[in-house]
N, C-alpha and C positions, 0 to 999 in steps of 0.2 A: 526536573531533569534538563540538562543543557543540550539543546538540539542544534547548536551552531555547526557541528560537523556533518549534519544530515542535509540532504537535498531532497526535494519533493516534486512529485508530478501532480498535474491537475486531476489525475485519476486516483489520487489518494494513496499512492505508494511512496515509499522512501528509499533512498539509496545512500549508503555510507561507505566511503573508500577505506579499506584496511589493507595496506600494502599494495599488492598487485591485483587484489580482488575487490569487488564491490558487493557488500551485503545489500539485500533488497527485502523489504517487508511492507506490511500494511500500516497506515498511520492510525493513531489513536482515534481520530475523527471517523475513519472508515470502520474501525472495529466497533465504536460506539453506535454508529448507524446500523450496523448489522445485528447487534445484540449478541447473545450467546452463540459462539461459533462451535459447531459440532463436527465439521469435517473439512479437511483441507486436501486438495490434490495438487501435487507439484511435479514439475518435469524431472526426468532422470538426468544424472550427471552426463555431460557430453552433448546435451541438446542445445541447439542454437536458439536464442530468443531475440526478438526484434522489438525495438522501442515502439510502444503503443500497441503491441500485439499481446495476445493472451499468454500469460505465464503459468496459469493454473486456474483452479477454481476454489472458492471458499463457500461453505454452506453454513447457514445459521437457521434458527427457528423461523426467521423472517423471509429469507431469500437464498437463492444460489446465485453467486456473482462471479464473473471472470476477474481474475487478478491481472491487471494490465502492467506489463513490463515498463519501467521508466527509462530503460536504455537497452542497447543491443549488446550481445556477447554470447559466450558459451557458459553454461552452467558447470561449475567446478565442484560445488558442494551443495547438498540439500540438508535442511534441518529436519532430520528424522524425528526429533523430539516433538516438533509441532504436528507432524502427521500422526504420531501416536497419542498426543495430548493436545488437541486443537485449542483447548481453553487457555493455553499459554499465550495465544494471540490476545485474548481478553485481559489477561493478567499483566503482560509485559510486552507490548507490541514492538518496542524499540530495542530490546536486548534479547531476552530468551525467546521471543516470538519472531526472530528473523526467519525468512523463508528459504532463500537460496543465496549462494555466493556465485558471482559471475565474473569471468575474465572479460572485460569490456573491449570492444573493437576500437572505439574512439573515445578517449578520456574527455574530449571536449563536450561530449553529450552530458557529462556531469555538470559542467558549467552552464548548460542550457536549462537545467532544472531550477526550480524555485528554491530560494533560501528560506530559512525558518520564518522570517518576518513576512516575506511575500506569501508564503503558504498560509500563515495565520490570517492575513488579509483575505485570501481566497476563501478560507473556511468561514470567516465572519460574513462575507458577502453571501455565501451559500446558505448560511443560517438565516440571514435576513430574507432571502428569496423564499425559503421554506415558510417563514412566518407570513409573508405576504400571500403566498398561495393558500395557506390555511385561512387567512382572513377572507380571501376571495371565496373560498369554499363554504365557510361557516359564518361569515360576517353579516351580510345584509339579507340573506335568504334569496337572492336573485340568481 
């Protein structure tokens, strides 16, 4: 899948501009880390969201996590299909699994997010850090 049109936050959410709206969702990396998603809670239409603030919550067999908004704006649409069938996030996080559409306050916020290459580097670094932590925990017994 070509992710060139997507922008990413360090909190593993994505944003994709479509006309005067920006779709927001969870990245494939976030979904894989969570495992099987069993519940999603999203804001109502008309709610204002703030960049780096809570956008909703997602629950999996492993954890309950806040979904962090990648940018500020007003929720104009909510993906009810994801609420009814949270497994859509596991199956198709970049298309059918979008979460909300937002009318952004400042479109420059999109430019401040990571592009696909930058996000891929972040994920690679995160994976390396996780491996190092596992080595420290299980490596030499100290």
